[in-house]
C-alpha positions as CSV (number, residue, x, y, z in Angstrom):
1,X,-0.2,-0.2,0.3
2,X,2.4,2.4,0.8
3,X,4.0,1.5,-2.8
4,X,0.8,3.3,-4.4
5,X,0.5,5.8,-2.1
6,X,4.0,7.0,-3.6
7,X,2.4,6.7,-6.8
8,X,-0.3,9.1,-6.1
9,X,1.4,11.2,-4.1
10,X,3.6,11.7,-7.7
11,X,0.4,11.7,-9.4
12,X,-0.9,14.1,-7.1
13,X,2.4,16.8,-7.6
14,X,2.6,16.2,-11.3
15,X,-1.8,16.8,-12.0
16,X,-1.3,20.3,-10.3
17,X,1.7,21.5,-11.6
18,X,0.0,20.2,-15.0
19,X,-2.8,22.7,-14.1
20,X,-1.2,25.6,-13.2
21,X,0.3,25.5,-16.1
22,X,-2.7,25.4,-18.0
23,X,-4.3,27.8,-16.0
24,X,-0.9,30.3,-17.1
25,X,-1.1,29.1,-20.7
26,X,-5.2,29.3,-21.3
27,X,-4.9,33.3,-20.9
28,X,-1.6,33.4,-23.1
29,X,-3.8,31.9,-25.9
30,X,-6.6,34.3,-25.6
31,X,-4.1,37.3,-25.5
32,X,-1.7,36.0,-28.0
33,X,-4.0,33.9,-30.3
34,X,-1.5,31.1,-30.0
35,X,-3.4,27.9,-28.3
36,X,-0.2,26.1,-28.6
37,X,0.3,25.7,-25.4
38,X,-3.1,24.3,-24.7
39,X,-2.7,22.1,-27.2
40,X,0.8,20.6,-25.6
41,X,-0.5,20.4,-21.8
42,X,-4.0,19.1,-21.9
43,X,-4.2,15.9,-22.7
44,X,-1.2,15.2,-19.8
45,X,-3.3,17.2,-17.4
46,X,-6.2,15.0,-18.9
47,X,-4.6,11.7,-18.4
48,X,-2.5,13.2,-14.9
49,X,-6.2,14.0,-13.8
50,X,-8.3,10.8,-14.7
51,X,-5.3,9.1,-12.8
52,X,-5.5,11.2,-9.8
53,X,-9.4,10.4,-9.4
54,X,-8.8,6.6,-10.1
55,X,-5.9,6.4,-7.9
56,X,-8.0,8.9,-4.8
57,X,-11.2,6.2,-5.2
58,X,-8.6,3.0,-5.2
59,X,-6.7,4.8,-1.7
60,X,-10.1,5.8,-0.1
61,X,-11.6,2.1,-0.4
62,X,-8.4,1.0,0.6
63,X,-7.7,2.8,3.6
64,X,-11.6,3.1,4.4
65,X,-11.5,6.9,4.2
66,X,-14.8,8.6,4.9
67,X,-17.2,9.7,2.4
68,X,-16.0,13.6,3.2
69,X,-12.9,12.4,2.9
70,X,-13.0,11.2,-0.4
71,X,-14.9,14.4,-1.5
72,X,-12.0,16.4,-0.1
73,X,-9.4,14.8,-2.1
74,X,-11.7,14.5,-5.4
75,X,-12.7,17.8,-4.7
76,X,-9.0,19.3,-4.5
77,X,-8.3,18.4,-8.0
78,X,-10.0,20.7,-9.6
79,X,-9.1,23.7,-7.0
80,X,-5.7,25.3,-8.4
81,X,-3.1,24.1,-5.6
82,X,-5.6,21.6,-4.2
83,X,-3.7,18.3,-4.9
84,X,-0.7,20.1,-3.1
85,X,-3.1,20.5,0.3
86,X,-3.7,17.2,0.1
87,X,-0.6,15.6,-0.4
88,X,0.2,17.8,2.8
89,X,-2.7,17.1,4.7
90,X,-3.7,13.5,4.2
91,X,-1.0,11.4,2.2
92,X,1.9,12.4,4.9
93,X,0.1,11.0,7.7
94,X,-0.9,7.6,5.4
95,X,3.2,6.6,5.3
């Protein structure tokens, strides 16, 4: 289980970074008319987001998290810097 949590930590970090980069790239797309960065970051972010959600649900089931905890972990994936908070608050204490 420790290995799975470590993988989830990495995915959470990468998902958070990709989300922030995409949030920076989107205004650039509309201000400069250049969609290159959004195209480059969109697919990896989507894959990381899906991996984050699947791993979060799997870990929640294995660790028997309350529904509220699971909801917070899932909600954090759509809030900027949310996955970094989850790593500090919920994942560091599980290992």
